[in-house]
N, C-alpha and C positions, 0 to 999 in steps of 0.2 A: 252224646245224647243231650237233648234240650226240649223244653216245652215250647211248642210252636204257637198254639192258640189256647185260649180259655173262652168259654161262652158266657155271655151276659144275655139273659132272656128279657126282652122288652115288649112294650105294647105296640110300638110303631117304628119301623125301620128309619123313616126320614127324620123323625124327631130325635132318635138316638144318634144318627149320623151328625145332625146339627150340634148336639150336645158334645159328642166326643171330638169331632173335627173342628167345629166352629168355636166352641167355648173352651174345651180343654187343649185344643191345638194338636190333636192327634192327626196323623196322615190317614186319608181314606185310601187303603191299599187295593181294595177290590169291592165292586158292587156289581155282581153278575146275576142274571136270571139262573134259576136252578129249579129242581123238582124235589118234592118230598119222596120218601120211599114208596108211597102209593101213587105217585104221579101227579100230585097237585103242585101248582106253581108256588115258588118261594124265591127268596134272594139269598145269595152268598155274599155277606157283607163283612169285611175285615177292616179294622182300624188298628193303628199302633202308634205309640209315641215316636216322634222323629228319632231315627237312629236305633230304635229298639229292635230286637229279634223277635220277641214274643208279642203276639197281637191278640186282639179281642175279636171273636166271632160274634157279631150282633145277630141274635136270633129272635125274630118276632114270634111271640107265643102262638102255638098251634094247638088249640083245644083247651078244655077246662083245666086239665092237670098242669099244663105249662103256664097258663094264665095265673094260676094260684101262686106260683113261685116268683112272679115278677115283683121285684123289690125286696124279696126275702130269700134269695138264693142261699144265703149262709145263716139263716135263722136269726137275723137281726144283728149279727156280729159284724165287725169290720172284716171284710173278706178280700179286699183289693187294696193295693198299696201303690201310690204314685209318688216316686221320688223325684225331686227337682233340685237344681243347683241353687236357685235364688228363691228361697221360701217366701220371703216378704213380697216380692214382685208377683209370684204365682198366686199367692193368697189374695192380694189386692185385685189382680186382674180377674180371678175367678169370682170373687165376691161382687165386683162391679158388674159382672156379666149375669148375676142372679143365681149363682150356685149356692145352694143351701148348706151352710156349715152348721153342724149340730153341736160342735164344741168350739170354744175359743182357742186360738193358738197357744201352745204351751211348749216348754222346753223339757225334754226328757234326756236321760243319759245318752240315748242313741241319736238325738237331734230334735229339731223342731217338728211339731205335729199338730194337725187339726183334722177333725173328722168331717167329711162332707158326704152328701147324698148324690148319687148319679141320677140320670133321667128316669130310671125305673124305681129309685128309692133304696138301692143298695148302699151300704156304708163303705166308704173308702177312707184311708189315711192319706192325707197330703203330708209328705215327709220332706224335710230339708236338713241340711247339715247342722251340727251343733253351732251355737253362736260363738 
């Protein structure tokens, strides 16, 4: 058993693809035309970190209810965790690309950490090994 995908609801497919693939360095695994349950057009967009099994389904908000959760899927908590081998390099690269960090890097017993916002405004932990 494994988790295959988690969904991140966004305002715009293309801006989200650019953020996850262009800035974070995820692989664009799939970007296919699809249909909603009632027959309207949508896209099936999946990204994942290189070598990872679990991916992110990027879902463009469809309707008011979904639009309301963009950026607050986990009620303002950190809900996503990106672990990297070289914390310093990842932090510098992401900051230089304009990623908004809402905390400064710090060291915790489990490793280095800094909180950043994704393209939709969701909070993520950037995690690295202990120093």
